[in-house]
N, C-alpha and C positions, 0 to 999 in steps of 0.2 A: 161813828163813821169817820174814816180818814179821807184826805184829799184823793188818795189813790183809788179808793172805792167808788168815787163819783166821776172819775175820768172816763171818757169814752174809750172803748176798746180800740187797740191798734188795728188798722186795716190789714187784713191778711194779704200776703204776697202770692202771686200765682205760683202754683206748684209745677215744676218742670216734669215732663213726662218721664225722662230718664231717671230722675230722682225718685219719683213714685214707683217706678219699676224696681229700682234697687231696694227700696224699703219693703215693698211687697214681696220681694224675693227672699226676705227673711222669714216669711210664713211658709212652712213646709206644706206641700200639697202632694196629692197622689197624681199619677199620670194616667190619662185615658186616651183611647182612640175612639172618636165618635165616627160611626159608620151610618150611611144612609143610602138610599137609592136601591134599585133592583136591576138585575141584568147588567148590561154594559154601562148603565148610568150609575152603578154602585161606586161609592167613593168613601174615603176616610181621611181624617186629619187628627193630629195629636193635639190634645186640649188638657189644660190643668185647671181651667175655670169651671169646675163642676161642683155642685152641692145638692144635698137633699133639701126639699122644701117642706113637704107635708107627708104624714103617714096616712091620714084620712082626708081626702083621697091620696093615694100614693103618687106624689109629684116630685120631680127633680128638675134641675135646670143646668144649663151650660151656656157659655158665651162664645160667640164667633165674631171675628173681625168682619165688618161689613163687606170687605173685598175678598173674603174667603171663597174659594172655589166650591166649598161644601154648602155654603149658605143657600143657594138656589136649589141644590139637591134636596136639602131638608125641607124647604118650603114646598117644593113640588111633590115630594113623596109623602109629606105629612107624618113621617115617622123617623125615628133614629134609634141607634143602640149606643149605649155607653159601655165601652170595654175597658175594665180596670186592668192595667198591665202589671205583670209580675216582675220581680227584680231582674230576672234573666232576659227580659224583653226590651232592653235598651235599644237594640238595633231596630226593633219594630217601631218604637217611639220615634227614632230619628228618621226612619224610612217614610213615615207619614207626616213629618214635621215641616218639610219645605214646601215651596210653591209648586214644585214638580215632584210628586210623591209616588210611592209604591202604588201599584194597582191592587185592588182587593184580590184579584186572581193570583197575586204573588204570595199570599199568606193563606194558611189553612182557615177555612171559614164555613159556616153553615147558615141557613136562613132561620130567622127568628119568627115568632108568631105574627109579627107585623110585616114580614117579608124582607126586611132589611138584613144585611149580613152581620153576623156575630163572629168575632175572631175566636176560633176554636181553642187556641192556647191561652186565652186571657185568664187572669186570676178569677174574675167574675164579670157578669154582664147584666145590664138592664135594657130591655127592649121597650121603647116608649112610643106612644101616640102623641104627636104634637098637639098641644091644647092652646098655646098662646105664644106670641113673640112680641117683645117690647124693645123699643129704641133704648140703647144704652150708650149714647155718644158715638164713638167710632166702632162700637160692637152692637150686635143684636143678642138679646137674652131670649133663649128658647126654653120654654117650660113644657115638660111632657109628663103624661100619665104613664106610670110603669104598668105594663100589661104582662110582662114575662121577666123572670130573672133566674140567674143560675150562678153557682159557685163551683165550677169544675176543678179548680186548683186550690183546694182549701188549705193545704199544708205549705204553701209557698208564701214568701214575703212579697210585699208590694214594691213597685218601682216608685220612687219619690223624686220630687223636684225641689231643690233648695239652692239659693244663691246662684241661680242660672245653670245649675248642673243636675244631671240625672244621677241617681244612685239607689242604693239599697239601704234598708235599716241596718245598723251595725250591731245591735244587740236586741235581745228579747225585751219586751216591756216588763218592768219589775213589779207590776201589780195592776189590778183593774180598779179604776176609779169611775164611779158612775158620773155621767154627764147629765145635768139637770137642764131640761129645756124649759125656759121661762118665757 
């Protein structure tokens, strides 16, 4: 054992929010619009913090800023839909991304089994019943059970988010590699 092995670890410095955002921007994500509410209370917002959680039971999650206008809609409705956007839907992503966004009535949509709107032109969708919400710092983590799903646009490419920009995949995947979930 050397003297270096016995020294106490250096104290970590606080991570700046902007630096964290820049580094996490190097992780390619898909782009979704989360929709919730019914009737005139229906609303949506663009989100890239989405992931699957479990196959049995079928659970997914997404995160919303605590000050998001959609937060209270999801909590009140108890349901939401995750709409995966296709590469040609950049304008839709931007329309739902700001503080003052498009209205659900501005886009083609239909009601899901949970009653919340699904964007009819989405690449795919998951309609979920809210099962839990967790504090996540300045965000709330919403976990939902998938009750309905669909893939109406199977032959289209997804819209992706990388380094702060929206875009499309540039080329076809070169092979399928299994992902092992451990």
